[in-house]
DRENTOR-537682 format. One record per residue (C-alpha): x, y, z; chain. Coordinates in steps of 0.5 Angstrom, whole numbers, plus 500, padded with zeros to 3 digits. Layout:
<<X, Y, Z>, 'A'>;
...
This chain:
<<756, 945, 322>, 'A'>;
<<755, 942, 315>, 'A'>;
<<754, 935, 315>, 'A'>;
<<753, 929, 310>, 'A'>;
<<752, 922, 310>, 'A'>;
<<755, 917, 304>, 'A'>;
<<755, 910, 303>, 'A'>;
<<762, 907, 302>, 'A'>;
<<761, 903, 295>, 'A'>;
<<769, 902, 295>, 'A'>;
<<771, 894, 296>, 'A'>;
<<775, 895, 302>, 'A'>;
<<771, 902, 305>, 'A'>;
<<775, 905, 310>, 'A'>;
<<781, 901, 311>, 'A'>;
<<789, 902, 309>, 'A'>;
<<789, 906, 302>, 'A'>;
<<782, 909, 303>, 'A'>;
<<783, 911, 310>, 'A'>;
<<790, 914, 309>, 'A'>;
<<787, 918, 303>, 'A'>;
<<781, 920, 307>, 'A'>;
<<785, 923, 313>, 'A'>;
<<791, 926, 309>, 'A'>;
<<785, 930, 305>, 'A'>;
<<782, 931, 312>, 'A'>;
<<788, 934, 314>, 'A'>;
<<788, 940, 308>, 'A'>;
<<783, 944, 312>, 'A'>;
<<784, 948, 318>, 'A'>;
<<776, 946, 321>, 'A'>;
<<775, 940, 326>, 'A'>;
<<773, 934, 322>, 'A'>;
<<769, 928, 325>, 'A'>;
<<767, 922, 321>, 'A'>;
<<762, 917, 324>, 'A'>;
<<759, 910, 323>, 'A'>;
<<753, 908, 327>, 'A'>;
<<753, 911, 334>, 'A'>;
<<761, 912, 333>, 'A'>;
<<764, 919, 331>, 'A'>;
<<771, 920, 330>, 'A'>;
<<776, 925, 329>, 'A'>;
<<777, 925, 321>, 'A'>;
<<784, 927, 322>, 'A'>;
<<787, 921, 326>, 'A'>;
<<789, 914, 322>, 'A'>;
<<787, 910, 327>, 'A'>;
<<781, 913, 328>, 'A'>;
<<778, 913, 322>, 'A'>;
<<780, 905, 321>, 'A'>;
<<777, 903, 328>, 'A'>;
<<771, 905, 325>, 'A'>;
<<772, 899, 322>, 'A'>;
<<768, 902, 316>, 'A'>;
<<767, 897, 310>, 'A'>;
<<763, 896, 303>, 'A'>;
<<756, 899, 303>, 'A'>;
<<756, 902, 310>, 'A'>;
<<753, 910, 311>, 'A'>;
<<759, 914, 314>, 'A'>;
<<757, 921, 316>, 'A'>;
<<762, 926, 315>, 'A'>;
<<761, 933, 320>, 'A'>;
<<766, 940, 319>, 'A'>;
<<766, 946, 324>, 'A'>;
<<770, 951, 322>, 'A'>;
<<773, 957, 318>, 'A'>;
<<774, 952, 311>, 'A'>;
<<769, 947, 313>, 'A'>;
<<765, 948, 306>, 'A'>;
<<770, 946, 302>, 'A'>;
<<773, 940, 307>, 'A'>;
<<766, 937, 306>, 'A'>;
<<766, 937, 299>, 'A'>;
<<774, 935, 298>, 'A'>;
<<771, 928, 303>, 'A'>;
<<764, 928, 299>, 'A'>;
<<768, 928, 292>, 'A'>;
<<773, 923, 295>, 'A'>;
<<769, 918, 297>, 'A'>;
<<764, 918, 291>, 'A'>;
<<770, 917, 286>, 'A'>;
<<771, 911, 290>, 'A'>;
<<777, 913, 293>, 'A'>;
<<780, 912, 285>, 'A'>;
<<778, 905, 285>, 'A'>;
<<775, 901, 279>, 'A'>;
<<768, 899, 280>, 'A'>;
């Protein structure tokens, strides 16, 4: 079960548009994907679950993948976060 911890650098964290992009990306893969902040872990393919984390700029989130395309899924979500969800700055 690969996992990675990343710090959110975009201005709004995992809210609204970035959360939607995150969930849309997660849903492209067959594997199970979870995202967690502090002690709360949720399904990365559910917009309401991702929003419930309340992850903001500067927060660390951990993404875990499990299944046939787990490595590709982790890399895609890592790239999305590292690109600041396409936001400036």
